[in-house]
C-alpha positions as MATLAB code, in Angstrom:
seq = 'XXXXXXXXXXXXXXXXXXXXXXXXXXXXXXXXXXXXXXXXXXXXXXXXXXXXXXXXXXXXXXXXXXX';
ca = [
      -8.168   21.987    5.833;
      -7.556   21.971    9.554;
      -4.236   23.007   10.975;
      -2.229   19.993   12.033;
      -1.455   19.765   15.749;
       2.099   19.899   17.052;
       3.097   16.468   18.206;
       5.490   15.292   20.877;
       7.722   12.251   20.304;
       5.357   10.177   22.416;
       2.314   11.252   20.399;
       4.194   10.449   17.151;
       4.808    6.953   18.475;
       1.114    6.544   19.285;
       0.020    7.885   15.886;
       2.599    5.661   14.187;
       1.167    2.598   15.912;
      -2.351    3.572   14.869;
      -1.267    4.165   11.258;
       0.456    0.777   11.097;
      -2.555   -1.006   12.587;
      -4.912    0.778   10.191;
      -2.656   -0.015    7.219;
      -2.602   -3.750    7.942;
      -6.181   -4.151    9.201;
      -7.882   -2.239    6.365;
      -6.431   -3.442    3.066;
      -9.315   -1.882    1.128;
      -8.599    1.602    2.503;
      -4.863    1.900    2.949;
      -3.913    4.592    0.458;
      -1.798    7.473    1.708;
      -4.635    9.916    0.992;
      -7.130    8.072    3.161;
      -4.673    7.564    5.999;
      -3.659   11.226    5.780;
      -7.261   12.379    6.151;
      -8.060    9.927    8.934;
      -5.059   10.699   11.162;
      -4.412   14.310   10.078;
      -0.767   13.794    9.110;
       1.023   14.481    5.846;
       1.948   11.855    3.296;
       5.687   12.068    3.872;
       5.181   11.192    7.551;
       3.041    8.220    6.559;
       5.730    7.106    4.142;
       8.405    7.337    6.872;
       6.293    5.452    9.412;
       5.458    2.648    6.987;
       8.981    2.344    5.599;
      10.429    1.997    9.120;
       7.888   -0.697    9.940;
       8.449   -2.587    6.680;
      12.208   -2.421    7.198;
      11.814   -3.738   10.735;
       9.647   -6.619    9.509;
      12.070   -7.430    6.691;
      15.067   -7.547    9.049;
      13.125   -9.707   11.472;
      12.185  -12.120    8.685;
      15.834  -12.323    7.584;
      16.914  -13.018   11.148;
      14.339  -15.801   11.497;
      15.404  -17.371    8.180;
      19.038  -17.526    9.320;
      18.163  -19.580   12.414;
];
């Protein structure tokens, strides 16, 4: 296994965007294991990235429903 690179906050944002796009555009291959191998990040980071995005989408949906 390769050593994971140190990431800056900006690179985490870029990787997070790529993970989210991959998760939603590839429903057949969106397990944490596959995403972890593809982007070279650990599963807990994937879980954090996806939970933040899902929470953001949920809050946005609630806000739209209240209008």
